[in-house]
C-alpha positions as CSV (number, residue, x, y, z in Angstrom):
1,M,20.0,-90.7,-23.9
2,A,19.3,-88.0,-21.1
3,P,17.7,-85.0,-22.1
4,T,19.9,-82.1,-22.6
5,A,19.2,-78.2,-21.2
6,S,18.2,-76.8,-24.8
7,N,15.3,-79.9,-24.7
8,L,14.3,-79.0,-21.5
9,H,13.5,-74.9,-21.8
10,P,12.6,-72.7,-24.3
11,V,15.7,-71.2,-26.3
12,T,14.4,-68.5,-28.5
13,T,15.0,-65.0,-27.9
14,D,11.4,-63.7,-28.1
15,D,10.5,-65.9,-25.3
16,P,9.3,-63.4,-22.6
17,V,11.8,-65.0,-19.9
18,N,14.9,-65.2,-22.0
19,A,14.0,-61.9,-23.4
20,R,14.3,-60.3,-19.7
21,I,17.4,-62.3,-18.9
22,L,19.2,-60.9,-22.4
23,S,17.9,-57.3,-22.0
24,I,20.5,-57.5,-18.8
25,S,22.8,-60.1,-19.7
26,E,23.9,-58.6,-23.2
27,D,25.8,-55.5,-21.7
28,R,24.3,-54.5,-18.1
29,I,26.7,-56.2,-16.2
30,Q,29.5,-54.0,-16.0
31,G,33.3,-55.0,-14.6
32,F,34.3,-57.9,-12.7
33,S,32.0,-59.6,-10.4
34,P,32.4,-62.7,-8.1
35,A,28.9,-63.7,-9.2
36,P,27.9,-62.3,-12.6
37,F,24.7,-65.0,-13.0
38,A,23.7,-63.9,-9.7
39,D,23.6,-60.2,-10.7
40,I,22.0,-61.3,-14.0
41,A,19.4,-62.7,-11.8
42,Q,18.8,-59.8,-9.4
43,Q,18.8,-57.0,-12.0
44,S,16.1,-59.2,-14.0
45,G,14.2,-60.1,-11.4
46,L,14.1,-63.9,-11.9
47,A,15.5,-66.9,-10.0
48,L,19.2,-67.9,-10.0
49,E,18.4,-71.2,-11.0
50,V,16.4,-69.9,-14.0
51,V,18.8,-67.8,-15.5
52,L,21.2,-70.7,-15.1
53,Q,19.0,-72.8,-16.9
54,R,17.8,-70.6,-19.5
55,I,21.6,-69.4,-20.5
56,A,22.5,-72.9,-20.5
57,A,20.0,-73.9,-22.7
58,M,20.4,-70.7,-25.4
59,L,24.4,-71.6,-25.3
60,E,24.1,-74.9,-26.0
61,A,21.3,-74.5,-29.0
62,G,23.9,-71.8,-30.3
63,V,21.2,-69.0,-29.7
64,I,23.9,-67.6,-27.6
65,R,27.3,-67.9,-29.4
66,R,29.3,-67.2,-26.5
67,V,29.3,-66.4,-22.6
68,R,32.8,-64.4,-21.5
69,Q,33.9,-61.6,-19.1
70,T,35.1,-59.0,-22.1
71,I,38.2,-57.3,-21.5
72,M,39.2,-53.5,-22.6
73,A,41.5,-54.8,-25.1
74,T,42.2,-51.4,-26.0
75,S,43.8,-50.9,-22.8
76,L,46.1,-53.9,-23.1
77,A,47.0,-54.0,-26.7
78,P,47.8,-51.7,-29.3
79,G,44.6,-52.3,-31.9
80,A,42.3,-50.5,-34.4
81,L,39.9,-50.8,-37.0
82,V,41.2,-51.8,-40.2
83,A,39.7,-51.1,-43.7
84,W,40.9,-53.4,-46.2
85,R,40.9,-52.9,-50.5
86,V,40.9,-56.2,-51.5
87,P,40.7,-57.2,-55.3
88,A,36.7,-58.6,-55.7
89,E,37.5,-62.3,-57.1
90,R,39.9,-62.5,-53.8
91,L,37.5,-60.8,-51.2
92,N,35.8,-64.0,-49.6
93,D,39.0,-65.8,-49.6
94,A,40.8,-62.9,-47.6
95,F,37.5,-62.7,-45.3
96,D,37.7,-66.8,-44.9
97,W,41.9,-66.7,-44.1
98,M,41.3,-63.9,-41.8
99,S,38.5,-65.5,-40.0
100,A,40.2,-68.8,-39.6
101,H,43.7,-68.1,-39.6
102,D,44.5,-65.0,-37.4
103,P,43.6,-64.5,-34.1
104,F,44.5,-61.4,-33.1
105,T,41.5,-60.1,-36.1
106,G,38.4,-59.9,-34.2
107,H,35.3,-58.6,-36.4
108,V,35.5,-59.6,-39.8
109,V,32.8,-58.0,-42.0
110,I,32.3,-57.5,-45.6
111,R,30.9,-53.8,-46.0
112,T,29.1,-51.9,-48.8
113,T,27.8,-48.6,-49.4
114,D,24.7,-47.6,-51.1
115,A,26.4,-45.5,-53.9
116,A,30.0,-45.0,-55.1
117,T,31.6,-42.9,-52.4
118,P,35.2,-42.3,-51.4
119,G,36.3,-45.2,-49.5
120,S,33.8,-47.9,-50.9
121,Q,36.3,-49.7,-52.7
122,Y,37.6,-50.7,-49.2
123,R,35.0,-53.7,-48.8
124,L,36.7,-55.9,-46.1
125,W,36.4,-54.4,-42.6
126,T,38.4,-56.0,-39.6
127,T,39.2,-55.2,-35.7
128,L,43.0,-56.2,-34.7
129,K,44.8,-56.2,-31.7
130,V,48.4,-57.1,-31.3
131,P,50.2,-57.8,-27.7
132,Q,52.2,-55.2,-26.4
133,G,55.5,-54.7,-28.3
134,F,54.6,-55.4,-31.5
135,S,53.5,-53.8,-34.7
136,T,49.6,-53.3,-35.9
137,D,51.6,-52.0,-39.6
138,K,53.9,-54.9,-39.6
139,H,51.0,-57.4,-38.8
140,C,48.9,-55.9,-41.8
141,Q,51.8,-56.1,-44.1
142,L,51.9,-59.9,-43.1
143,L,48.0,-60.2,-43.7
144,C,48.2,-58.7,-47.2
145,E,50.7,-61.5,-48.3
146,K,48.7,-64.2,-46.9
147,T,45.5,-62.6,-48.3
148,G,46.3,-60.7,-51.4
149,A,45.3,-57.3,-50.2
150,E,46.4,-54.6,-51.9
151,A,46.0,-51.9,-49.4
152,F,44.7,-51.4,-45.8
153,R,44.2,-48.3,-43.3
154,L,44.7,-48.6,-39.7
155,M,42.2,-46.4,-37.6
156,P,43.4,-46.7,-33.9
157,A,40.5,-45.6,-31.6
158,K,41.8,-42.3,-29.9
159,K,38.7,-42.6,-27.8
160,M,35.7,-44.1,-27.2
161,F,32.3,-42.8,-26.0
162,A,29.9,-45.8,-26.4
163,L,30.8,-49.4,-26.1
164,G,27.8,-52.0,-25.5
165,V,25.7,-54.2,-27.4
166,G,22.0,-55.2,-25.7
167,H,20.4,-56.1,-29.1
168,I,17.5,-57.3,-27.4
169,R,17.0,-54.0,-25.2
170,R,17.5,-52.0,-28.4
171,R,14.9,-53.3,-30.4
172,E,12.2,-50.9,-28.6
173,L,14.0,-47.8,-29.4
174,Q,12.7,-45.0,-31.3
175,P,14.4,-42.7,-33.3
176,G,16.0,-39.5,-31.4
177,D,15.9,-41.8,-27.9
178,K,19.1,-40.7,-26.0
179,S,20.3,-39.8,-22.4
180,D,20.1,-36.4,-20.7
181,V,23.7,-36.7,-20.2
182,P,26.7,-36.7,-22.8
183,G,28.4,-40.1,-23.5
184,R,31.0,-41.2,-21.3
185,V,34.8,-40.9,-22.6
186,I,36.7,-44.2,-22.2
187,D,40.4,-43.9,-22.6
188,T,42.5,-45.9,-24.8
189,R,45.9,-45.5,-22.8
190,L,47.7,-49.1,-22.5
191,V,47.9,-50.8,-18.7
192,E,50.7,-52.7,-17.7
193,L,50.0,-55.8,-15.8
194,D,52.4,-58.0,-13.6
195,D,52.7,-61.7,-14.0
196,L,49.8,-62.6,-11.6
197,E,47.4,-60.3,-13.3
198,W,48.2,-61.6,-16.8
199,R,47.8,-65.4,-15.3
200,V,44.3,-64.5,-13.3
201,L,43.4,-62.4,-16.7
202,W,43.9,-65.2,-18.9
203,A,41.5,-67.4,-16.8
204,I,38.9,-64.8,-16.6
205,K,38.7,-63.9,-20.3
206,R,38.2,-67.7,-21.4
207,E,34.8,-68.7,-22.7
208,F,32.2,-70.7,-20.6
209,S,31.3,-74.1,-21.7
210,V,27.6,-75.1,-21.2
211,D,29.1,-77.1,-18.0
212,E,30.6,-74.0,-16.7
213,I,27.2,-72.2,-16.3
214,A,26.9,-72.1,-12.3
215,A,26.4,-69.9,-9.3
216,D,29.9,-69.7,-8.6
217,P,31.9,-69.7,-11.8
218,W,35.3,-68.9,-10.6
219,R,36.1,-70.9,-8.1
220,P,37.0,-73.8,-11.0
221,R,38.9,-71.3,-12.9
222,A,41.1,-70.1,-9.8
223,A,41.7,-73.8,-9.0
224,A,42.9,-74.7,-12.7
225,S,45.2,-71.4,-12.5
226,G,46.7,-72.3,-9.1
227,V,45.5,-69.1,-7.9
228,P,43.8,-69.3,-4.3
229,Y,40.2,-68.5,-4.7
230,D,40.2,-65.5,-2.3
231,S,43.3,-64.1,-4.3
232,F,42.0,-64.7,-7.7
233,L,39.1,-62.5,-7.0
234,K,41.0,-59.6,-5.5
235,V,43.2,-59.7,-8.5
236,G,39.8,-59.9,-10.6
237,K,38.6,-56.9,-8.7
238,R,42.2,-55.0,-9.2
239,L,41.9,-55.7,-12.9
240,S,38.4,-54.0,-12.7
241,D,39.7,-51.0,-11.3
242,K,42.5,-50.7,-13.6
243,G,40.0,-50.2,-16.4
244,V,41.1,-53.5,-18.5
245,I,37.5,-55.7,-17.6
246,G,35.0,-54.8,-19.5
247,R,31.5,-56.3,-19.0
248,F,30.3,-60.0,-18.7
249,S,28.0,-60.7,-21.4
250,T,26.0,-63.4,-23.5
251,F,26.9,-62.8,-27.2
252,L,24.1,-63.3,-29.7
253,E,24.6,-64.1,-33.0
254,H,24.5,-60.7,-35.0
255,V,23.0,-61.2,-38.4
256,K,23.2,-65.2,-39.1
257,R,20.2,-67.3,-38.8
258,V,20.0,-69.9,-36.2
259,K,17.6,-72.7,-36.4
260,A,16.9,-73.1,-32.4
261,N,15.8,-69.4,-32.9
262,D,13.2,-70.2,-35.4
263,D,15.5,-69.4,-38.3
264,Q,15.4,-65.9,-37.0
265,A,18.0,-63.6,-36.8
266,V,18.6,-61.1,-33.8
267,T,19.5,-58.1,-36.1
268,R,19.4,-57.6,-39.9
269,Y,21.4,-54.4,-40.6
270,N,24.8,-53.5,-39.2
271,A,25.7,-49.8,-40.1
272,L,28.7,-48.0,-39.9
273,F,28.2,-44.4,-39.3
274,H,30.7,-41.9,-40.4
275,W,31.1,-38.2,-39.6
276,R,33.5,-35.3,-40.1
277,V,33.3,-32.6,-37.6
278,P,35.6,-29.5,-37.3
279,E,39.3,-30.0,-36.3
280,G,39.0,-29.6,-32.2
281,R,35.5,-30.6,-32.0
282,E,36.2,-34.5,-32.1
283,M,35.5,-34.8,-28.4
284,D,32.2,-32.7,-28.4
285,A,30.9,-34.7,-31.1
286,G,31.6,-37.9,-29.5
287,L,30.0,-36.9,-26.1
288,E,27.2,-36.0,-28.2
289,V,26.6,-38.9,-30.4
290,G,27.6,-41.5,-27.3
291,R,23.9,-40.0,-25.7
292,F,21.9,-42.0,-28.1
293,H,20.9,-45.4,-27.2
294,C,20.9,-46.8,-30.4
295,M,24.8,-46.6,-30.7
296,T,26.5,-50.1,-29.8
297,H,29.8,-48.2,-30.4
298,A,31.3,-44.7,-31.0
299,Y,34.9,-43.7,-31.5
300,W,37.1,-41.0,-32.6
301,R,39.1,-42.5,-35.4
302,E,41.0,-40.6,-38.1
303,G,39.5,-42.0,-41.6
304,G,42.4,-40.2,-43.6
305,P,41.8,-39.2,-47.2
306,E,40.9,-42.5,-48.2
307,F,37.6,-42.0,-46.1
308,Q,37.3,-37.8,-46.7
309,N,38.9,-37.4,-43.4
310,V,36.1,-38.8,-41.3
311,N,36.7,-38.4,-37.6
312,I,33.9,-40.0,-35.9
313,M,32.6,-43.3,-36.5
314,G,29.8,-45.3,-34.5
315,V,27.8,-48.7,-35.2
316,S,24.1,-49.2,-34.9
317,H,22.2,-52.4,-35.4
318,G,18.6,-52.9,-36.4
319,L,16.2,-55.4,-37.8
320,E,14.9,-52.7,-40.7
321,K,16.9,-50.6,-42.8
322,D,14.6,-47.4,-42.5
323,K,14.5,-47.1,-38.8
324,V,18.5,-47.6,-38.8
325,M,18.4,-44.5,-41.1
326,A,16.1,-42.9,-39.2
327,H,18.2,-43.2,-35.9
328,K,21.3,-41.7,-38.0
329,A,19.0,-38.9,-39.0
330,A,18.1,-38.0,-35.4
331,I,21.6,-37.9,-34.5
332,D,22.6,-35.5,-37.5
333,Q,19.9,-33.0,-36.7
334,H,20.9,-33.1,-32.9
335,L,24.7,-32.2,-34.1
336,R,23.7,-29.5,-36.2
337,G,21.3,-28.4,-33.2
338,V,24.1,-28.1,-30.9
339,G,26.5,-26.1,-33.3
340,I,28.5,-29.1,-34.6
341,D,29.0,-28.7,-38.5
342,V,29.1,-32.0,-40.1
343,S,30.7,-31.7,-43.6
344,Y,30.7,-35.2,-44.7
345,T,28.8,-38.0,-43.5
346,N,28.4,-41.7,-44.9
347,V,27.2,-45.3,-43.8
348,F,29.0,-48.4,-44.5
349,W,26.6,-51.5,-44.3
350,G,27.4,-55.0,-43.2
351,G,27.1,-57.9,-44.9
352,R,28.6,-61.3,-44.3
353,S,30.4,-61.1,-40.8
354,E,32.1,-63.5,-38.3
355,I,32.4,-61.7,-34.8
356,K,35.0,-62.9,-32.3
357,P,37.1,-61.5,-29.8
358,S,40.7,-60.5,-30.6
359,E,43.9,-62.7,-28.8
360,I,46.0,-60.4,-26.8
361,M,48.6,-62.6,-25.1
362,P,52.2,-62.3,-25.9
363,D,53.0,-66.1,-25.7
364,V,50.2,-67.1,-28.2
365,Y,51.6,-64.2,-30.6
366,R,54.9,-65.6,-30.6
367,D,53.5,-69.4,-31.5
368,W,51.8,-67.7,-34.3
369,C,54.5,-66.1,-36.1
370,R,56.3,-69.3,-35.7
371,D,53.5,-71.2,-37.4
372,M,53.2,-68.4,-40.1
373,G,57.0,-69.0,-40.5
374,V,57.5,-65.4,-39.6
375,D,60.6,-64.2,-37.4
376,V,58.8,-63.0,-34.1
377,E,61.7,-60.4,-33.6
378,G,60.7,-58.9,-36.7
379,M,57.3,-58.1,-36.0
380,R,58.0,-55.6,-32.9
381,A,57.2,-52.4,-32.8
């Protein structure tokens, strides 16, 4: 039997070379690049051949769970963070169904709070995108029928202030580490694409197999999509300029232990922070929270009465719970210091989780509705 990539090269995340690669490849390659692996090599100071070998080996071993060009789905499809109230005896079944049978549901996480609080009965949290023209509310009503969920709260993002991952890079952060400038505002308005742009986007966003980890990764994709290579790259650049291309990323398993990674998890604690700030100060607060390097995501979302009307949310990860809470305490103190009152705050801790990208293609939605026995026209917004 011929040796495989994962047998020839180290695959653990604590290997020094792998750590150098991952500190860049998780979330430092922004936008569309004609040569993303070469960019990773350049920024990590390693030879391209080494980068290709190590990423292929980690992907094959399952340490990296996917390699893909992310898209800014909030600019391409209506979406929301969704909190679900599910009877306790049906919670895991609902998790399983959404993970396995709904390609438009992305992250699926069972969350808990340290004490009984408003909203703590909402244990199942998901992200959702539906293609343009369809209704997130009707989609969630259908999921209630399929899973036995009793209620849901849709929380679309009004603005985003931080969006990244970088688990390896964030391990050495200290509470209070932040940028000298406020976070950036990422708009959530929908962008329309023409047929050629959709075709190229479909080719760009597909996950990479081990065999596709190569110096010139887009050429085979262009050929398969029937688009001349130069045109494919130009459209990719145009999509990036329109703000619908995110980062080129190697995604690690968040909390699952991976045997090939010495049975270690990349991170142990996944915290969803909630803050309620005065109406009219949401943008100010989001920009201040977005300064902090510990935040992988930060949003302006309306939690409604189910969640004490919180309006700023964000996610932070860590290996130690006390340190995650110390990061939050530093943010709380900073908000007070800049004159932003926080009248309520909470933390929802992630447990069982399944992380996958949400599908956004209209044709896929039509096929899914047919498979579910649902009239697709009845699902329109």
